[in-house]
Backbone as CSV, one residue per row, in Angstrom:
resi,resn,N_x,N_y,N_z,CA_x,CA_y,CA_z,C_x,C_y,C_z
1,MET,-77.360,93.688,-122.367,-77.170,93.626,-120.941,-77.858,93.925,-120.088
2,GLN,-79.142,93.787,-120.508,-80.571,93.719,-119.760,-80.733,92.575,-119.295
3,GLN,-80.646,91.774,-120.324,-81.014,90.317,-119.975,-79.841,89.681,-118.907
4,PHE,-78.899,90.330,-118.727,-77.949,89.444,-118.021,-78.275,90.082,-116.297
5,TRP,-78.882,90.999,-116.278,-79.403,91.678,-114.739,-80.928,91.052,-114.513
6,VAL,-81.174,89.919,-114.379,-82.207,88.707,-114.536,-81.770,88.554,-112.584
7,PRO,-83.241,88.555,-111.969,-82.798,88.402,-110.354,-81.970,87.089,-110.174
8,ARG,-82.056,85.927,-110.816,-80.861,84.699,-110.183,-80.019,84.914,-110.536
9,ARG,-79.357,86.096,-111.792,-78.412,86.140,-111.672,-77.665,87.482,-110.726
10,ILE,-78.195,87.910,-110.247,-78.005,89.034,-109.119,-77.467,88.352,-108.277
11,VAL,-78.575,87.709,-107.695,-78.475,86.614,-106.923,-77.025,85.890,-106.655
12,MET,-76.908,85.299,-107.925,-75.679,84.479,-108.003,-74.559,85.323,-107.615
13,ALA,-74.544,86.293,-108.424,-73.326,87.630,-108.511,-73.161,87.850,-107.104
14,GLY,-74.086,87.918,-106.214,-73.949,88.728,-104.630,-73.633,87.511,-104.037
15,ILE,-73.858,86.186,-104.104,-73.280,85.457,-103.483,-71.762,85.302,-103.559
16,ALA,-71.468,84.998,-104.876,-70.125,85.253,-105.525,-69.096,85.996,-104.870
17,VAL,-70.192,87.322,-105.048,-69.017,88.732,-103.960,-68.455,88.361,-102.725
18,ALA,-69.604,88.014,-102.160,-69.980,87.532,-100.864,-68.649,86.589,-100.328
19,ILE,-68.949,85.325,-101.365,-67.613,84.350,-100.963,-66.398,85.013,-100.742
20,LEU,-66.218,85.752,-101.836,-64.963,86.464,-102.189,-64.433,87.288,-101.039
21,VAL,-65.759,87.902,-100.456,-64.979,88.926,-99.346,-64.562,88.209,-98.139
22,TRP,-65.314,86.942,-98.328,-65.271,86.594,-96.340,-63.825,85.733,-96.748
23,CYS,-63.807,85.143,-98.284,-62.373,84.642,-97.993,-60.939,85.484,-98.221
24,ALA,-61.463,86.749,-98.259,-60.134,87.839,-98.357,-59.685,88.132,-96.889
25,PHE,-61.116,87.880,-95.966,-60.852,88.825,-94.881,-60.859,87.691,-93.627
26,SER,-61.349,86.455,-94.214,-61.626,85.356,-92.958,-60.349,84.302,-93.047
27,LEU,-59.683,84.111,-94.189,-58.532,83.481,-94.242,-57.299,83.778,-93.894
28,ASN,-56.710,82.710,-93.988,-54.927,83.257,-93.598,-54.396,83.474,-94.845
29,TRP,-53.859,84.575,-95.384,-52.816,84.864,-96.714,-52.071,85.656,-96.163
30,THR,-51.272,85.389,-94.949,-49.463,86.041,-94.606,-49.049,85.447,-95.646
31,TRP,-48.810,84.246,-95.871,-47.715,83.600,-96.258,-47.531,84.342,-97.936
32,LEU,-48.559,84.694,-98.118,-48.189,85.138,-99.845,-47.360,86.460,-99.773
33,ALA,-46.756,86.877,-98.612,-46.253,87.972,-98.151,-44.667,87.777,-98.216
34,ASP,-44.467,86.643,-98.245,-42.859,85.876,-98.381,-42.654,85.896,-99.649
35,PRO,-41.306,86.599,-99.927,-40.621,86.419,-101.198,-40.528,85.093,-101.946
36,LYS,-40.153,84.153,-100.917,-39.593,82.729,-101.298,-41.057,82.289,-102.279
37,TYR,-42.148,82.055,-101.288,-43.326,81.759,-102.016,-43.805,82.232,-103.169
38,GLN,-43.934,83.910,-103.116,-44.103,84.511,-104.447,-43.088,84.106,-105.596
39,ALA,-41.783,83.658,-105.285,-41.272,83.242,-106.254,-41.614,82.070,-107.119
40,LEU,-41.850,81.278,-105.927,-41.886,79.597,-106.561,-43.312,79.996,-106.930
41,ILE,-44.200,80.496,-106.496,-45.896,80.658,-107.546,-45.439,81.055,-108.473
42,LEU,-44.510,81.937,-109.388,-44.484,82.492,-110.362,-44.030,81.224,-111.245
43,LYS,-42.462,81.121,-110.560,-42.418,79.745,-110.978,-42.936,78.397,-111.788
44,GLY,-44.270,78.154,-110.340,-45.003,76.957,-110.674,-45.966,77.711,-111.999
45,ILE,-46.440,78.772,-112.009,-47.510,78.962,-112.836,-46.646,79.194,-114.233
46,TRP,-45.573,79.601,-114.825,-44.376,79.594,-115.786,-44.455,78.057,-116.209
47,THR,-44.015,77.022,-114.997,-43.614,75.780,-115.840,-45.225,75.143,-116.082
48,THR,-46.435,75.439,-115.349,-47.567,74.883,-115.903,-47.894,75.585,-117.341
49,THR,-47.434,76.954,-117.314,-47.991,77.393,-118.846,-47.265,76.723,-119.960
50,TRP,-45.454,76.443,-120.062,-44.967,76.354,-120.769,-45.112,74.702,-121.261
51,ILE,-45.630,73.952,-120.112,-45.525,72.947,-120.474,-46.968,72.815,-121.300
52,LEU,-47.908,73.226,-121.012,-49.041,73.039,-121.310,-48.999,73.805,-123.192
53,VAL,-48.476,74.864,-123.169,-48.408,75.459,-124.503,-47.193,74.507,-125.278
54,VAL,-46.411,73.757,-125.132,-45.481,73.335,-125.712,-46.225,71.403,-126.130
55,THR,-46.565,71.268,-125.342,-47.825,69.782,-125.693,-48.717,70.356,-126.259
56,GLN,-49.204,71.108,-126.267,-50.969,71.332,-127.023,-50.418,71.880,-128.286
57,VAL,-48.802,71.758,-128.857,-48.536,72.349,-130.156,-47.778,70.952,-130.634
58,LEU,-47.036,70.869,-130.031,-46.405,68.807,-130.590,-47.290,68.212,-130.434
59,GLY,-48.488,68.104,-129.649,-49.808,67.421,-130.008,-50.622,67.486,-131.335
60,LEU,-50.834,68.481,-131.128,-51.688,68.876,-132.656,-50.901,68.339,-133.750
61,LEU,-49.515,68.981,-133.982,-48.694,68.752,-135.085,-48.692,67.150,-135.338
62,LEU,-48.749,65.867,-134.128,-48.852,64.722,-134.520,-50.394,64.156,-134.558
63,ALA,-51.341,64.893,-134.329,-52.511,64.896,-133.721,-53.141,64.725,-135.981
64,ILE,-52.472,65.790,-136.605,-52.751,66.041,-138.003,-52.485,65.172,-138.710
65,PRO,-51.579,64.285,-138.801,-51.485,63.041,-139.735,-52.032,61.775,-139.072
66,LEU,-52.169,61.882,-137.702,-52.921,60.303,-136.865,-54.473,60.348,-137.854
67,GLY,-54.906,62.371,-137.677,-56.476,61.779,-138.408,-56.494,61.985,-139.586
68,LEU,-55.774,62.258,-140.440,-55.468,61.925,-141.916,-55.334,60.635,-142.345
69,ALA,-54.447,59.686,-141.265,-54.221,58.727,-141.925,-55.548,57.465,-141.769
70,GLN,-56.145,58.148,-140.775,-57.301,57.330,-140.034,-58.655,57.567,-140.984
71,ALA,-58.710,58.685,-141.552,-59.813,59.381,-142.610,-59.830,58.776,-144.070
72,ALA,-58.344,59.081,-144.919,-58.124,58.592,-145.909,-56.903,57.701,-146.499
73,GLY,-56.320,57.392,-145.084,-54.750,56.960,-145.363,-54.860,55.187,-145.611
74,PRO,-54.030,54.480,-146.015,-53.942,52.922,-146.689,-54.087,52.534,-145.446
75,TRP,-55.049,50.881,-145.351,-55.185,50.355,-144.296,-53.657,50.194,-143.229
76,TRP,-52.404,50.053,-144.126,-51.312,50.174,-142.958,-51.048,51.292,-142.414
77,LEU,-51.733,52.504,-142.325,-51.217,53.593,-141.606,-52.629,53.550,-140.609
78,ALA,-53.926,53.353,-141.699,-54.860,53.608,-141.093,-54.791,52.946,-139.602
79,MET,-54.654,51.677,-139.526,-54.584,50.793,-138.532,-53.664,50.932,-137.085
80,PRO,-52.652,51.364,-137.378,-51.526,51.590,-136.367,-51.942,53.261,-135.968
81,SER,-52.686,53.981,-136.894,-52.969,55.300,-136.191,-53.940,55.171,-135.327
82,SER,-55.242,54.217,-135.677,-56.448,53.490,-134.708,-55.754,53.086,-133.457
83,ALA,-55.121,52.118,-133.496,-54.787,51.569,-132.675,-54.330,52.343,-131.525
84,PHE,-52.764,52.967,-131.820,-52.532,54.600,-130.828,-53.354,55.211,-130.414
85,CYS,-54.791,55.507,-131.098,-55.383,56.452,-130.653,-56.582,55.594,-129.630
86,GLY,-56.406,54.835,-129.690,-57.021,53.528,-128.767,-56.344,53.625,-127.641
87,LEU,-55.245,53.245,-128.024,-54.132,52.803,-126.674,-54.393,54.019,-125.690
88,ILE,-53.943,55.280,-126.321,-53.668,56.352,-125.562,-55.130,56.986,-124.800
89,ARG,-56.368,56.586,-125.374,-57.679,57.130,-125.137,-58.052,55.867,-123.910
90,GLY,-57.516,55.014,-123.795,-58.076,53.468,-123.089,-57.236,53.704,-122.126
91,THR,-56.132,54.214,-121.767,-55.440,53.789,-120.454,-55.162,55.175,-119.932
92,PRO,-55.122,55.186,-118.433,-55.197,56.487,-117.407,-53.675,57.565,-118.226
93,LEU,-53.820,58.590,-118.279,-52.433,59.385,-118.647,-51.801,59.189,-117.345
94,LEU,-52.054,58.975,-115.977,-50.749,58.650,-114.955,-50.408,57.816,-115.107
95,LEU,-51.219,56.320,-115.588,-50.061,55.092,-116.033,-49.127,55.323,-117.066
96,GLN,-49.204,56.622,-118.221,-48.703,56.500,-119.203,-47.316,57.321,-118.777
97,LEU,-47.676,58.355,-117.787,-46.730,59.189,-117.295,-45.707,58.365,-116.685
98,TRP,-46.372,57.055,-115.749,-45.409,56.492,-114.775,-44.460,55.641,-115.871
99,LEU,-44.931,55.159,-116.724,-44.129,54.075,-117.595,-43.367,54.655,-118.139
100,LEU,-43.692,56.021,-118.515,-42.585,56.586,-119.083,-41.354,56.834,-118.569
101,TYR,-41.623,57.568,-117.282,-40.413,57.987,-116.356,-40.020,56.794,-115.351
102,TYR,-40.924,55.920,-114.605,-40.281,54.960,-113.968,-39.976,53.748,-114.521
103,GLY,-40.492,53.731,-115.980,-40.283,52.489,-116.872,-38.984,52.657,-117.673
104,ILE,-39.186,53.545,-118.682,-38.495,53.660,-119.850,-37.287,54.316,-119.417
105,GLY,-37.416,55.385,-118.112,-36.267,56.509,-118.008,-35.308,56.165,-116.738
106,SER,-36.142,54.446,-116.212,-35.217,54.173,-115.144,-34.462,53.153,-116.434
107,LEU,-34.343,52.963,-117.374,-33.595,51.678,-117.977,-32.531,52.764,-118.791
108,PHE,-32.180,54.184,-118.669,-31.470,54.900,-119.560,-30.003,54.726,-118.922
109,PRO,-29.945,54.872,-117.249,-28.858,55.053,-116.901,-28.136,53.557,-116.769
110,SER,-28.681,52.694,-117.409,-27.612,51.449,-117.635,-27.155,50.607,-119.111
111,ILE,-27.843,51.744,-120.058,-27.162,52.253,-121.289,-26.215,53.084,-121.506
112,PRO,-24.851,52.699,-121.653,-23.505,53.088,-121.525,-23.732,54.300,-122.451
113,TRP,-23.820,54.217,-123.810,-24.068,54.892,-124.552,-25.196,56.803,-124.634
114,ILE,-25.719,55.880,-123.729,-27.004,56.984,-123.279,-26.695,57.917,-122.207
115,ARG,-25.910,57.102,-121.318,-25.408,57.640,-120.219,-24.221,58.604,-120.350
116,ASP,-23.447,58.077,-121.494,-22.336,59.319,-121.650,-22.321,60.285,-122.900
117,SER,-23.812,60.338,-123.473,-24.046,61.332,-124.218,-24.448,62.703,-123.792
118,SER,-24.110,63.289,-124.826,-24.868,64.886,-124.445,-26.317,65.164,-123.748
119,LEU,-27.238,64.052,-124.214,-28.424,64.141,-124.245,-28.254,63.624,-122.671
120,TRP,-27.586,62.803,-121.999,-27.860,62.395,-120.555,-28.466,63.646,-119.688
121,PRO,-27.893,64.679,-119.248,-28.452,65.697,-118.591,-29.604,66.161,-118.805
122,ILE,-29.827,65.794,-120.065,-31.733,66.106,-120.125,-32.426,65.183,-119.676
123,LEU,-32.045,63.910,-119.943,-32.766,62.386,-119.775,-32.728,62.208,-118.561
124,ARG,-31.961,62.558,-117.680,-31.802,62.326,-116.009,-33.027,63.267,-115.287
125,GLN,-33.718,64.340,-116.167,-34.520,65.118,-115.703,-35.788,64.998,-115.628
126,ALA,-37.160,65.509,-115.048,-37.846,64.642,-115.379,-39.156,65.364,-116.271
127,TRP,-38.849,66.688,-116.494,-39.551,67.103,-117.483,-39.922,66.194,-118.993
128,PRO,-38.600,66.030,-119.342,-38.787,65.685,-121.106,-40.140,64.081,-120.970
129,TYR,-40.110,63.607,-119.827,-40.966,62.658,-119.527,-42.383,63.377,-119.354
130,ALA,-42.460,64.456,-118.861,-43.892,64.956,-118.709,-44.492,65.766,-120.027
131,VAL,-43.590,66.043,-120.551,-43.527,66.950,-122.112,-44.311,65.428,-122.993
132,LEU,-43.308,64.839,-122.784,-43.912,63.291,-123.933,-44.929,62.742,-123.768
133,ALA,-45.103,62.497,-122.263,-46.347,62.095,-122.057,-47.800,62.756,-122.398
134,LEU,-47.487,64.231,-121.697,-48.582,64.975,-122.404,-49.108,65.361,-123.648
135,THR,-47.692,65.330,-124.250,-47.573,65.535,-125.818,-48.403,63.984,-126.199
136,LEU,-48.087,62.933,-126.389,-48.954,61.856,-126.724,-50.468,61.874,-126.347
137,SER,-50.741,62.186,-125.642,-52.015,62.294,-124.648,-53.011,62.980,-125.706
138,VAL,-52.693,64.282,-125.851,-52.842,65.155,-126.761,-53.142,64.583,-128.275
139,ALA,-51.974,63.971,-128.404,-52.267,63.449,-129.747,-53.157,62.550,-130.261
140,GLY,-52.999,61.457,-129.068,-54.443,60.433,-129.073,-55.782,61.014,-129.280
141,TYR,-56.245,62.005,-128.489,-57.545,62.461,-128.161,-57.737,63.299,-129.668
142,SER,-56.916,64.223,-129.497,-57.019,65.132,-131.118,-56.703,64.523,-132.061
143,GLY,-55.831,63.109,-132.045,-55.973,62.673,-133.502,-57.360,62.190,-133.723
144,GLU,-58.140,61.416,-132.699,-59.834,60.990,-133.103,-60.508,62.079,-133.550
145,VAL,-60.114,63.207,-132.754,-60.876,64.622,-133.300,-61.136,65.208,-134.539
146,MET,-59.853,64.820,-134.701,-58.984,65.515,-136.411,-59.421,64.425,-137.585
147,ARG,-59.786,63.454,-137.041,-60.556,62.100,-137.852,-62.160,62.681,-138.314
148,GLY,-62.255,62.891,-137.451,-64.161,63.374,-137.620,-63.753,64.432,-138.492
149,ALA,-62.948,65.510,-138.088,-63.072,66.475,-139.313,-62.804,66.368,-140.415
150,PHE,-61.688,65.736,-140.714,-61.259,65.415,-141.616,-62.283,64.731,-142.820
151,LYS,-63.069,63.840,-142.372,-64.437,63.269,-143.035,-65.815,64.032,-142.962
152,GLY,-65.682,65.033,-142.133,-66.517,66.084,-142.307,-66.622,66.857,-143.711
153,VAL,-65.273,66.961,-144.116,-65.380,67.825,-145.060,-66.170,67.319,-146.434
154,ALA,-66.691,68.204,-147.091,-67.176,67.422,-148.116,-66.526,66.692,-149.165
155,HIS,-66.741,65.491,-149.685,-65.719,64.783,-150.510,-65.903,65.535,-151.768
156,GLY,-67.043,66.080,-152.268,-67.408,66.583,-153.740,-66.175,68.252,-153.806
157,GLN,-65.976,68.359,-152.593,-64.832,69.996,-153.071,-63.376,69.401,-153.542
158,LEU,-63.181,68.046,-152.593,-61.859,67.608,-152.949,-61.700,66.966,-154.276
159,GLU,-63.241,66.196,-154.497,-62.975,66.013,-156.295,-62.860,67.096,-156.993
160,ALA,-63.373,68.049,-156.700,-63.586,69.038,-158.016,-62.095,69.981,-157.588
161,ALA,-61.809,70.127,-156.622,-59.936,70.216,-156.968,-59.211,69.399,-158.020
162,LYS,-59.259,67.978,-157.779,-58.849,66.955,-158.138,-58.861,67.229,-159.798
163,ALA,-60.041,67.512,-159.918,-60.685,67.914,-161.864,-59.933,68.934,-162.174
164,MET,-59.674,70.329,-161.308,-59.168,71.364,-161.678,-57.554,71.193,-161.651
165,GLY,-57.060,70.028,-161.488,-55.624,69.922,-161.877,-54.985,70.319,-160.608
166,MET,-55.268,70.483,-159.262,-54.794,70.895,-158.142,-53.702,69.886,-157.709
167,PRO,-52.448,70.024,-157.192,-51.786,69.047,-156.887,-52.086,68.776,-154.992
168,ARG,-52.079,67.303,-154.587,-53.001,66.696,-153.384,-52.157,67.808,-152.302
169,LEU,-51.254,68.143,-152.443,-50.407,68.764,-151.323,-51.479,70.258,-151.222
170,THR,-51.357,70.884,-152.169,-52.623,71.999,-152.230,-53.890,71.909,-152.151
171,ILE,-54.243,70.848,-152.212,-55.550,70.575,-151.604,-55.524,70.328,-150.378
172,PHE,-54.661,69.709,-149.750,-54.813,69.708,-148.346,-54.305,70.990,-147.795
173,ARG,-53.842,71.672,-148.298,-53.466,73.087,-147.523,-54.245,73.862,-147.766
174,ARG,-54.686,74.187,-148.979,-55.833,75.018,-149.329,-57.206,74.969,-149.196
175,ILE,-57.584,73.538,-148.750,-58.941,73.164,-148.767,-59.306,72.399,-147.628
176,TRP,-58.791,71.136,-147.889,-58.721,70.380,-146.788,-58.573,70.578,-145.028
177,LEU,-57.529,70.752,-144.822,-56.921,71.168,-143.690,-57.839,72.611,-142.986
178,PRO,-57.692,73.555,-143.819,-58.319,74.713,-143.271,-60.000,74.542,-142.625
179,GLN,-60.660,73.774,-143.635,-62.246,73.635,-143.492,-62.218,72.146,-141.987
180,ALA,-61.259,71.668,-141.654,-61.078,70.649,-140.877,-61.020,71.517,-139.589
181,MET,-59.936,72.402,-139.757,-59.424,72.817,-138.450,-60.737,73.879,-138.182
182,GLN,-61.226,74.664,-139.236,-62.402,75.177,-138.504,-63.403,74.581,-137.724
183,ARG,-63.763,73.586,-138.280,-64.644,72.562,-137.319,-64.276,72.394,-136.496
184,VAL,-62.905,71.914,-136.009,-63.098,71.191,-134.503,-61.929,72.222,-133.958
185,LEU,-62.138,73.449,-134.189,-61.397,74.720,-133.260,-62.546,74.572,-131.987
186,PRO,-63.704,74.787,-131.795,-64.041,74.334,-130.118,-63.680,73.381,-129.986
187,THR,-63.948,72.210,-130.310,-63.530,71.018,-129.601,-61.853,71.231,-129.174
188,LEU,-60.799,71.428,-130.097,-59.729,71.643,-129.442,-59.853,72.606,-128.245
189,GLY,-60.281,73.540,-128.099,-60.310,74.527,-126.743,-60.477,73.763,-125.939
190,GLY,-61.640,72.826,-126.096,-62.171,72.263,-124.896,-61.345,71.498,-124.208
191,GLU,-60.313,70.559,-125.311,-59.270,69.530,-124.931,-58.286,70.563,-124.731
192,THR,-57.994,71.665,-124.571,-56.701,72.356,-124.192,-56.930,72.457,-122.530
193,VAL,-58.281,72.858,-122.120,-58.556,73.109,-120.923,-58.546,71.807,-120.184
194,LEU,-59.020,70.608,-121.130,-58.850,69.322,-120.219,-57.122,68.723,-119.989
195,THR,-56.404,69.407,-120.912,-54.923,69.157,-120.577,-54.039,69.767,-119.878
196,LEU,-54.796,70.974,-119.425,-54.579,72.071,-118.158,-54.635,71.602,-117.151
197,LYS,-56.088,71.086,-117.055,-56.253,70.502,-115.558,-55.307,68.817,-115.499
198,SER,-54.918,67.885,-116.613,-54.300,66.873,-115.990,-52.574,67.517,-115.956
199,THR,-52.111,68.768,-116.030,-51.141,69.207,-115.713,-50.768,68.702,-114.122
200,PRO,-51.322,68.940,-113.211,-50.880,68.457,-112.099,-50.432,66.809,-111.874
201,LEU,-50.617,66.719,-112.588,-50.206,65.085,-112.657,-48.580,64.837,-112.927
202,VAL,-47.891,65.816,-113.349,-46.534,66.001,-113.517,-45.917,66.336,-112.096
203,ALA,-46.577,66.433,-111.404,-45.859,66.597,-110.209,-45.757,65.486,-109.281
204,THR,-46.506,64.218,-109.958,-45.821,63.199,-109.526,-44.579,62.589,-109.565
205,ILE,-43.901,63.093,-110.709,-42.469,63.224,-111.012,-41.722,63.881,-110.425
206,THR,-41.670,64.704,-110.000,-41.281,65.675,-109.271,-40.937,67.024,-109.985
207,VAL,-41.684,67.229,-111.162,-41.952,68.184,-111.944,-42.555,69.608,-111.114
208,ILE,-41.872,70.626,-110.881,-42.593,71.669,-110.138,-43.327,72.754,-110.618
209,ASP,-44.316,71.821,-111.076,-45.627,73.072,-111.552,-46.311,73.551,-110.265
210,ILE,-47.325,74.569,-110.736,-47.971,75.479,-109.869,-48.745,74.541,-108.467
211,TYR,-49.030,73.140,-108.703,-49.744,72.204,-108.114,-48.779,71.996,-107.330
212,ALA,-47.634,71.584,-107.492,-46.582,71.158,-106.546,-46.105,72.243,-105.642
213,VAL,-46.020,73.249,-106.267,-45.805,74.802,-105.555,-47.000,75.003,-104.131
214,SER,-48.430,74.105,-104.538,-49.222,74.792,-103.647,-48.915,73.707,-102.673
215,SER,-48.828,72.115,-102.943,-48.599,71.220,-101.938,-47.273,71.504,-101.241
216,ARG,-46.191,72.333,-101.471,-45.364,72.437,-100.782,-45.518,73.818,-99.482
217,ILE,-46.169,74.639,-100.108,-47.003,75.427,-98.927,-47.486,74.956,-98.081
218,ARG,-48.440,74.151,-98.590,-48.904,73.610,-97.568,-48.075,73.120,-96.733
219,GLN,-47.474,72.180,-97.000,-46.559,71.583,-96.126,-45.652,72.486,-95.507
220,ASP,-45.215,73.450,-95.712,-44.608,74.611,-95.343,-44.954,75.070,-93.448
221,THR,-46.314,75.454,-94.252,-47.054,76.618,-93.726,-48.295,75.969,-92.495
222,PHE,-48.387,74.454,-93.280,-49.606,73.813,-92.019,-50.848,74.647,-92.408
223,VAL,-51.018,75.759,-93.506,-52.253,75.916,-94.259,-53.038,75.338,-95.137
224,VAL,-54.238,75.010,-95.271,-54.689,73.712,-96.027,-55.483,74.657,-97.188
225,TYR,-56.476,75.087,-96.786,-57.420,75.684,-97.675,-57.307,76.871,-98.784
226,GLU,-56.147,77.653,-98.288,-55.619,78.905,-98.870,-55.097,78.625,-100.011
227,PRO,-53.880,77.749,-99.630,-53.190,77.743,-101.331,-53.969,76.476,-102.343
228,LEU,-54.903,76.035,-101.596,-55.797,75.336,-102.692,-56.790,76.304,-103.454
229,LEU,-57.329,77.020,-102.894,-58.100,78.202,-103.192,-57.269,79.157,-104.416
230,LEU,-55.898,79.286,-103.454,-55.150,80.014,-104.539,-55.289,79.204,-106.133
231,LEU,-54.535,78.059,-106.116,-54.644,77.472,-107.348,-55.672,77.283,-108.059
232,ALA,-56.718,76.943,-107.333,-58.314,77.349,-108.254,-58.590,78.658,-109.535
233,VAL,-57.823,79.625,-108.487,-58.021,80.957,-109.501,-56.787,80.650,-109.965
234,VAL,-55.812,80.251,-110.075,-55.228,80.202,-111.070,-55.093,79.435,-112.254
235,TYR,-55.891,78.416,-112.203,-56.190,77.066,-112.963,-57.654,78.211,-113.514
236,MET,-58.264,78.896,-113.187,-59.652,79.203,-113.579,-59.265,80.477,-114.344
237,ILE,-58.158,81.397,-114.064,-57.583,82.181,-114.888,-56.960,81.990,-116.043
238,ILE,-55.943,80.832,-115.861,-55.726,80.266,-117.470,-56.518,79.612,-118.392
239,ALA,-57.607,78.981,-117.643,-58.788,78.634,-118.285,-59.364,79.537,-119.072
240,GLY,-59.625,80.435,-118.703,-60.725,81.833,-119.252,-60.024,82.323,-120.289
241,ILE,-58.240,82.381,-120.082,-57.803,82.963,-121.172,-57.897,81.903,-122.418
242,ILE,-57.737,80.697,-121.895,-57.732,79.748,-123.123,-59.174,79.640,-123.838
243,VAL,-60.371,79.504,-123.320,-61.214,79.678,-123.851,-61.585,81.239,-124.699
244,ALA,-61.390,82.168,-124.270,-61.203,83.682,-124.749,-60.378,84.050,-126.133
245,LEU,-59.265,82.613,-125.735,-58.104,82.977,-127.098,-58.770,81.921,-128.444
246,PHE,-59.334,81.231,-128.339,-60.061,79.952,-128.875,-61.653,80.502,-129.520
247,ARG,-61.997,81.397,-128.738,-63.341,81.881,-129.212,-62.943,83.327,-130.510
248,TRP,-61.862,83.983,-130.072,-61.725,84.807,-131.013,-60.860,84.026,-132.097
249,LEU,-60.535,83.160,-132.236,-59.968,82.080,-133.200,-61.164,81.997,-134.092
250,GLU,-61.790,81.638,-133.401,-63.272,80.922,-133.999,-63.620,82.177,-134.659
251,ASN,-63.659,83.491,-134.691,-64.687,84.608,-135.263,-63.161,84.891,-136.225
252,ARG,-62.509,84.817,-136.069,-60.890,85.178,-136.982,-61.224,84.226,-138.203
253,VAL,-61.283,82.981,-138.105,-61.357,82.075,-139.031,-62.461,82.090,-140.194
254,PRO,-62.308,82.039,-141.217,-63.822,82.227,-142.273,-64.382,81.103,-142.073
255,LYS,-65.949,81.363,-141.986,-67.029,80.416,-141.997,-66.778,80.101,-143.312
256,ARG,-66.976,78.410,-143.644,-66.696,77.749,-144.831,-68.086,76.324,-144.525
257,THR,-68.688,76.413,-145.740,-69.869,75.446,-145.318,-69.617,74.506,-146.641
258,ALA,-69.995,73.475,-146.205,-70.029,72.437,-147.608,-70.837,72.688,-148.531
């Protein structure tokens, strides 16, 4: 605690407090009292949060087999997996999102069996394409991370487990995957924060996330800076929760060494 109260940190804390006080009393926050905007803000935060959670979970579930295929799979699995990760990492997320929504999504209305199916009420909305684009993005980046994590596990441990007669699935579930996940948790935390900062792109295909809500408030009220400051605070809070969660997970996961 004594190390925290060094002169430079005291000065920085004082500057931060001064900025917060100035923002609170000098800027126009009257629009926050409008129930319409309060409901929109809560809806936007919820949309951003559930899109982030769903895409991270689905993306990680895809990243594990992608990483495993590149680390230990046969060439006919390793090459497509490597090509997929290279394609996702080498092209902008906005381009991927627009190709899915304005490209593939625009073809569905011309296909009768899709337009007449029970899935059409879902496929005609924008959020499935946002979830798919972000999921593929997470899978591409995290798949490369998982490849390095799988290769980082000592090969001798896997050979010893085989010599003891353990089935391959048991080796993967009890030895290989837990150690790989332990190694990669800090990186996955950073990837999750990056995904959070990519979610505003979904507003370009009419998904109403917190960024879209901020833009609407600015258009309605002609107040520019205040909605953007609120947007920054929301993202910082969510990012802080993500960092704290992954640090908690890092402390909970037993440390295993090669």
